[in-house]
N, C-alpha and C positions, 0 to 999 in steps of 0.2 A: 567264725568261719565264713568264707565267701559264698557258702551254699545257702545261707539265709537270704532269700530275695522276696520276702513277703508272700504273696499268693501263688507264686510259681513253684512247681515241683522240680527244683533244680537237681535234687539227688537222682530222680528217675531219668532225667534227660542227660545229665552228665554220664550216668552209667550206660545209657544207650550209645553215647558218643564213644566211650571207651570200648564197648562191645564191637562197634564198627571198626575201630582201630585194630583190635585183636583179630577180628574175623577177616577183614578185608585188606588191611595194610600189613599186619604181621603175617597173617595167613592169606590164602588165595580164595577164600570162600565168598559167601553172599549173606547179607544181613536180611534180605527179603525173600530169598529162595534157598535152594539147597545145593545147587551145583557150584563148582569153583569158577567164578567169573572174574574175580579181582586179581588176575594174573598179570605178569609183565606184558604178555601179548595183548591182554585186554586193554591195558592203559595205552599201549602203543597204538592199538586200533583207534582209541579215542583221540590220541594225538594226531593220527593221520586224517581221520574223517572230520574231526571238529576243530582242533587247534589250527591245523594247516590248511583247512578249507573254510576261510572266513566267509560269512554271508552278510552282505549289506543290503539295506532296503527298508521299506516301511512296514513289512510284515511283522507279525508278533514274534516274540522269542521262540515259542514252541513251533510255529510254522517254519521258521528258519532252521531250527534245530532238527526238525523232521527231514527237511531237505538235505541237511548236511549228513545225517546218518542213513540216508536212503540206501547206500551201498555197503554200509557197515554190517558185520555179522550180527545175528540176533543176540549173542552173548554180550557184544559191545553196547547194544541198546539197553540191555538190562543193567550193565555196569553204569551207564550214564544216569539211569534212573536212581541208582543207589548213591552216586556222587551227589546228585541233586538233593536226595533225602538227607545226606549228611550236612549239606550246606544249609538246609532248611531247619535243622534241629535248634539252632540258637535263636534266630530272629523271632521276635514276638510281634513285629509290625507287619507280618504276613499271616492271614488267618489260616486255620488248620484245613478248612475245606479247599482253599486255593492250593496249599502245599500238596495235599493228598491227590487232588485232581491232576496236578502236574506230574507227580511221581508215577501214578498209575498209568497215565496216558503214555508216557515215554516207555515204561515197561511193556505195555501192551503192543508197542510197535514191533516187539520181538516175535509176535505171533502167539504168545502165551498170555493169558489174562491173570492179573494180580488182584486178589480179593481186597475189597474195601474193609474187610474185617481183620485184616492182618494186624497183630498187636503193635507192630512198629509204626502203624499208620493211624493209631487212635488219636482222638482229640487231645488226651492228656499228654501223649508223646509229641504231638506237633504243635502244642500251644506256644512253645518258645519260652525263652528265659530272659530275653533282653532285646531292646530295639537295636537294630543295626542301621537305622536311618535309611535314607533313600539309596545309599551307596550299594547295598546288597542287591538291589533290583537294577539300577542303572548300570552297574558294573558287574552284573551277574556273570557275563561271559569271561570277564577277567578272573573272577573267583574260580570258575570252573577250569580255566586254563591253568591256574596255580595248583588246583587240586589234582589235575591230571599230571602235571609235572611232579607233584609230590609223590603220586603213585608210581610214576616211572623211576624216580630217584630211590624210593624205599625198596623197590623190587630188585635193585642192583646190589642190595645188601643181604647178607645171609639171614635166615629166619631168626637165629639166636641174637644176632646183632640188632635186627629190627625190634625185637621185644625190648631190648635194653634201651634203645633210643626213645621209646615211648614210656618207659618206666622210670627213668632217671631224669630229673629236671635239668641238671647241668648238661648232660649229654644231649638231651633233646634240644635245648636252646642253642647249643653250639652247632648241632647238625642242621637245624632249621635255617641258620644263617647261610648255609651252602645251597639251599634250594632256591632256584631262580624265581623271582617274582617281579611282576610288572606293576610298579608303583608300590603302595603299602596295602597289602591284601588283608581283609578282615578275617578270613577263615584261619589265618595263621594264629590270631589271638583267640578265636573261638576254640580251636583245637587245644591250645595251651590251657584254657580254662577247663575244658572237659577232662583233661588228663591230671591237672594239678589244682583243683578248686580250693584247696586249703592254703595255697600260697599265691594264687593268681586271681585278680578281681574279674568280675563278669563284665568286662568292657571289650567291645568288639573292635575298637579303634584306639589308637594312641592319643587322639585329640582330647578325649575326656580325661585320660591319665594326666596329661600336661596341665589341664585346668584344675584338677583336684589338687595336685602337688603345689601349684602356684597359690591357690586359694587358701590352703592350710599352712602356707608359709614354709614349705619344705624346700622348694627351689623355684626360681622364676622360669617362665616359658622359654626364654632365650637360652637357658641352660639345659632344660630337660629335653628340648627338641633334638639335641645331639646324643641323648642317652640311648643305650641299647635296651632291648626288651628286658633283659636281666636287671639292669639298673632300675628301670621303672617298676618292675615287679617287687624288687627288694625294698624300694622306697615306699611303695604303697602298703606292703606288708607291715613295715615298721610303723607307718602311720595308722594302720588298722589296729595294731596292738595298743598303741597309745590311746586311741578312741575307745577301745573296749575297756581299758582301765578307767578312763574318764567317765564313761556311762555305766560302768559295772555290769556289762552284758556283752555276750558274743553275737547277739542277734542284731547286727548292724549291717547296713548296706549303703553305699554311697549314693544310690539313686532313691533312697527312702529317707524320710525325716528320722532323726534330727540332722543327719549329715548332708542331705541334699541341699537344704537351704543355705548351707555355708559356701557352696561353690557353684550351684546351678541356678540360673535365674528362674523365677516362678513361671510355670507353664512352658518352660523350654523342654524340647524333646530330648530323651536320653539316647545316647549312642550315636549322635551325629558327629562326624569327624570335624576336627577343627579346620576351618576354611583355609587358613594360610599355612597349614602344616600337612595334613593328610591329603586334602584335595589337590594342593599344588604339587604334591609328590607324585600324583598319578598322571598318566598320559591323558591329555585332554582330547579325546575323540568322541564323536557322537555315540550315544548309548547303543544305537542299532548297528554299529559296525564292530565286527569281531576282529580280534587280533590274530596275527599270524606268527607262528613260532619260527625261529631261525631254521632255514633249510640246510641240507648237507653242504659241505664245503665244495667249492668249485675252483679248479685250476684251468684257466683259459688264456690262450694266446691268440690275438688277432694279427694276422699276417697279410701282407700284400705289398705291391709296389708303392713308392712314395706318392703322397698326395691323394690317397684313396679314403682318407678320413678315419684312420685307425685311432689316432689320439683323440679326435673328436668323439668317436664312439665311446672311448674310455670316460671322457668327461660327462657324457650322458648318463653313465652309471653312477656318478658321484651322488646323485639325488637319492639313490636307493640306500646309501649309507650316510645320509644326512638327516638329522632330526631338527625340525624347525622349533623355535622357542616354545610354541604352544603345545607341541607334541612330544617333547623330550621326556623320557622316564627318568626317575631320580637316580637310579644306579648308573645309567649311561652318562648323565650330567656330572655326577660326582667324579667318575673316572676321568672324564675329559677335563674337569676343573683342576684337579690336583696334578694331572699330567703336565700342565703348563708351569707348575711351581716345583721348586726343590724342597727337600726335607726341612730346611731351616724355616722357610716361609710357612710351611704347613704346621710345624710345631708352634711357631709364634702365633699364628692365627687361631689355633686350637686353644692355647693357653689364654689368649685374650678373650676368646668367646666364653670360656669357663668363668672368667671374671673374678677368680680368687686363686690363691696359691693351692696347688694340689700335688699329690704324690704322682710318681711316674705311672703307677698302676692305673690311676684314674685317667691320666692323659691318654693312655693306650686305648681307652674305650671311646674317645671322642670320634665323631663321625668323620672328620677330616683325616685324622690319623689312620682310622680303619680303611678309608678309601685309598689313601696313599699306600698303605700296606698291601692292599689288594692289587693296586696298579703296579707296584714294584715286586709283587709275589714274595713278600716277606712274611714269614710266620712268626718270627721272634724279632720284634722291632725295638725291644727295650734297650739293647746296646746302642742302636742308632739314635734313639731319643737322648740317652745320656751323653753320647759323644757330641752331638750338635749343641745341646744346651750348655755343656761345660766349655766347649770351644768358643761360644759366642756370649760368654758372661764377662761383664766389665772387670778390668784388672783389679779394681778396689774391692771386689766381692771376695771376702776371705773364707766363705763357706765352701768354695770350690778349690780343690787342690790340684789344679791343672795349670801348668805354666804356659803351654802353647794356646794362647787365646787370640782371636782375631775378630775384626769388625765384620758385620755390624754387631755391636754389643747390645743384644736385645733381651737376654734372659737374666734372671736373678734367682738366687736360692736362699730360702729362709733358714734360720737356725734349726727348724724342725724338719729340714730336708724336703720342704715343699717348693715347687717351682712355679714361677709366674713370669710375666714380662715386665720390663722397666716401664715407668710411667709415660715416657716419651716414645714408646715403641712404634707408634705410627710414623713419626718423623725418622726414626732410626731405620726402620724396615718397611718402606712403602709397598714392597711386593706382598708382604704379609697383610698389610692393611687392605690392599685391593682384593686379596684372596678372601679375607674375612667378610668384606662388604658383599662380594659375590655370593659367598656361602649363605649369608643371612638373607639375601634377596631371594635366593632359591632359583630353580629352573624356570625359564620362560619369562623372567623379569628383565634381565639384561638385554634381551632382544638379539642374542647371538646364536646362530645355528650351532649344533653340536655335530662335528664331523667324526664318523667312525671309520676313517680311512687315512692312509698315508700315501704320498706320491713320491716316486724316486725315478731318476733317469740314469740308466747305466751308461758307462763310457769305458774306454780301454783301460784306464787306470783304477777303475772301481774295484774294491777288494772285499774280502771276507770281513776284515776289521771294520770297514764302513757299513757293511750290511748286517752282520750278526753281532759281534763283540770283539773289541781289540784294545790294545794299549795305546793311549793317545796322550799327547802333552796337554797339560792344563796350566793356566796361569796361576800365580800365587794369589791367595785370597786377601792379602793385605799389601799395603804399599811397601815396596822393597823386598817382599817375600819372593823367594826363588820359585821358578816354575818346576813342576813335577810331572809325573806320569801316573795314570791310573786306568783301570779297565772301564771302558765306556760302552754302553749298549748301542748297537746300530739300529737303523730304522726298522729292520725286520723284527728284532728282538723286542723293541718297544711296542710295536703294534700287536705282537703275540701276547705280551703282558696285559695290554688293555683288553684284548679279546678274552683271555683266560679269566680276568677279573670280572667280566660281565657276560657270562655264558648264554644268557637269554637273548642277546642281540647279535646280529651278524656284522662282522668287520671285514675290511678289505685292504689289500696292498696293491697299488697300481704301479707297474714297472714299465716305463716307456723305454723303447730301444733295448729290449731285454737281451738281444743277441750281440750287442756291441761290447759287452764285458766278457771276460774269461769265465764262462758259466761254471765250470767245474770248480774253479778256485773260489768264486764268490759264494756259491751255495754250500760247498763243503758237505758236511753230514746232513744238511737239509735235503739233499737229493732223495733221501729215503723218507724223511719226516713229512714232506709236503704231500705225499700220497694221501688221498681222502680216507683210505681204510687204515692208514697209520696214524691218523690224527688222534690227539689225546683227549680223554675225558676222565673225570675224577669222581670219586665217591664222596660221601658226606664228610669223611675224615680228611679229605684232601689227598688220599692215596690214589695212585694211578689205577683206573678201572678199565681202561682200554687204550689201545694205541701204543706208541713207542716213544720213550724218552732216551736221550743220550747225555753223556757227560760233556759239558762245555769246559775245555781246559783253561786254566788260569782264572776261573771265576770264584774260587772258594775262599779267597781272602785269607784271614788268619786261621780259619778252621781247616784250611788245606783240603777241603772236601768239595771238589768241583761241582758246580751247579748242575742239576738234572734239568734238561730242557726238552720240551716237546712243542709241536705246532698244534694249537687248539682247533677243534673241529668246527668252530664258528668263524674261521678266517678264510676269506676267499682271496685268491691270488690271480690278478690279471696282468697280462703283458702285451706289448705291441712289438712286432718284428717287421723290419723293412727288408723285403726279400731281395731288393737290389743292393743291399749292403754287402760288401765283400767279406765282412766278418761273419756271414751266415754259416760258414763252414765250421766256426767255433762252437756252434750250438751243440751241446753235449747230447749224444744219443740217449743217455739215461734220462735226461730232462725231457726229451721228446716223448718218451713213453709215459711221463707223468702229467702231461698236459693235454687238454683238448685243444684242437687247432681250428680256428674259423677263418676262412679266407675272406678278405675284404678286397674285391677286385674293383677296377674302375667302373663307375656307374654312369653309363652313357645316357640313361634316361634322365638323369638330373641335368644333362646338357642338351636336352631336346629343345633347342631354341637357336635362333640365328641372330648374329650381330652384323649389321650392315651387309647382309647377304651371305655371311659365312656361317654355316651350320656347325656349331661347336662340337656336337656329339659326333657327327660324321668325320670332322677333322681329327679329333682325338682317336677315334677307332682306326682310321687309316694309318696314323702314326704308330699306334701300338701294334697293329698287324705287321707292319714292316720291321719294327724292333724285334718282335717274336720270330720273324723269318730269319733275321740275322743272328740273334742270340737266343733268347728264351722269353717266356711270358712273365718271368719274375722281374724283368727289367722294364716293365711298362711304365706309363705315366698316368698318374691319378687325375680324376676329374677336378680335384681341388685347385689345380693350376689355372683352370678356366672359370671357376665358379664366380669370381668377382669381375670377370671381363664383361663390360657392357658397351664398349666402343672399339672401333678399329685400332685406335691408338693404344688402348689398354692391351689388346691382343698382340700388337707389335712388341710392347714392353715385356709381356710374358714370354714371348719367343726369345727376345734378345737377352733377358736377364735370367730366365729359368730353363726354358726348354732346350735351347742350344747348349748351354753349359752342362745340363744333365746328360745330353747325348754325348758330349765330349767325355764325360766320365764313363758312360756305358761302353763306348767303343775305344777307350784308351787312346783318345785323340786320333783315331783313324778317320780322317775327314772324308775319305771317299765313301764310307758307309753313312756318315752323317748327311752328306750330300744326297745319297740315294734315298734315305728316309724322308728327306724334305723336298724331294724332286717332284715334278709334275708327272702326270701319267705318260706323256709322250716325249718330253724333252727334259733338260736339266733343271736344277733347282733354282727358283727365283730368289732363294734366301742365301745360297752358298755359291759364290763365284769361283771360277777356276782360271788360273793364269799359268801358262806353260813357260818355264824358264829353260832356255837351251844353253848347253855347255859352250857352244861356239860363240854365242852372244856374250857370255860372262867371262870366258877364259881364253877365247881366241883359239889358237892351234894347240894349246896345252892339252895333254891327255889327262882327263880326270876320272875316267872309268864309267861315267854316266852321261848319256847323250842329252837327256832332258829330265826335268823335275816339275811336278805339278804342285802349284801353290794354291791352297784353298783359303778363302776369306769370306766373311759375311758381307753381304751386299748392304748398302745403306738402308736402314730400317724404314725411312720415309718412302722408299720405293716399293715396299711390301703392300701391295694393293689387296683389295678383297678378292680379285680374280686370282692373285698369286696364292692366297690361302686355299681358295676353292680348288685350284689345280692339283692339290695334294690328293683330294678324294674324288674329283670329277674326272670322267674319261676324256672329255674334250678340253684342250688347253684353253683356259679362260672362258669356257662355255658356261652357260647358266643351267 
């Protein structure tokens, strides 16, 4: 049994871990006190005051923690002490006095004192059972974030179901995969050992698991890195049984001789994560900086006249949804990586990575396939795997009974029904080769930022089929093959899938010119789903736990069971709206109620400068005041038209090519008003000339019904002096 660990009392400590689970996760009680503090509200308080209030700086962990919990209720401070206690149960590289001092100190912030004689704080209880390396200290805030998220997730499940999730290994492992984690958290493995020590090794990270399996010849590192927790546990359990028979004893431990020397270098510390696996999988931030959980979704439209910087403001938001190579977490990186590839490339890369023929069941467990399944929201991917592999098998392979095969011919099937790739797969499918190379390199190596957002521009012909899902023509996959039609996800459905697959991170959709499309038709049923309080969230089993889902017609395929679709709570939607656009009337009233609106007016302060004697801010304000007098403030002119003006000639160009054409649109070619807007304070406009055409001069004595007609024209731009521009906003003609 894995409970044999030499001088440590593993049975006592694992029993304490299980008691914490039953008391605080299954129940709502307290392991150190008597009152119910481990409630859903309690974990929500920790989320609010700790997770969502990161504290950076050079102060110690406990100094920052105390500042974060300053406004938290006393029960939340006690709960944080107990979460710390649970985290401290496993590590033996932190001494008992340090653990005890920390737990008691946090508890005492509640105003009630915790006795040092509490049985759960004894030396025997806090001695630990295995080193967690430096990671449990340098990433302590990450572990606490994960544990708080674990508490929030379990409290959404009924008490009966909670007990089952911690009692049954299979259900526990499956459910834990649904709990968001930043990087590869050690407490996940500690908890599994507490609950199932007879089938889980006392290893707080997967790094040592990989090394053991490689050293004992079970599987190489490149293969086990993609294995799930279940696969690693099963392989280690099988290896343990073999070693017990070999040494004729059950009192064996991989960190003790005779097993230790077969995989761990002399004097090497136990429990350190494998550098190129576990550490690279975590977000690389300074240890003193706390992480921030995704905030509630936001629907925001920036509106204003043209040229006020609405699109520029959107672009400034991109950085909030972009992870730099050194900061990207593994889950976000995986989703982004597979989103760029189709199923065929993903399957080929996974098979090539496995390095040997495997059954479809084993292929399903590969990290690439699991990431693609999450990205595409597929729970049963086996038919998809079979379909792609059979369709892309060479014609000469007789083990596949499918006539419709098409290039690239990348897969092959053995007589034993195992699948692999053809020897020349890299040349046959370069997309799969690139994908595998990126997968093996890991996040942060390729040097490419990960974007958690999509950008789209609406236009009058933009449709629901473009935005959500629709039937579209697709080219034949082989030479001479006829084109066909299939349901294709639109940009909104794609970003929703990515956000749902990675609930711990915030995603965004940016819609430029949102009012130029027929909003009611483009959004369809999304008009309800995008409301923040209608956003979807899911329980451990993947069932809807909150929000609203609808049926998307035509998405059921052969099952004829239309897909259920909801907008995840970690997706923000931003739009820009040009108030001068005549399509503004098409903005659906229902959509108005579901968005926040932020006006972006002309910013005259940014034009507080003069160009050859012309004050640009005063000039633009005078023009906009006149436009508002004739029409309304929505048809103003933004400061962006003058931002790059640095010479008088550039000002002339802006007027000739941008300002005057824009005024033509605003006033429907009513040149009398254009002339008035650009006129001086006391006389006519130096920019717009007027010529009187008389009927007598044009038609002689013929009666044409109109005696005269005024012709408006732009004067020569080289005549537009600085005095002419100043005359628009100064009282004296041409005065200084």
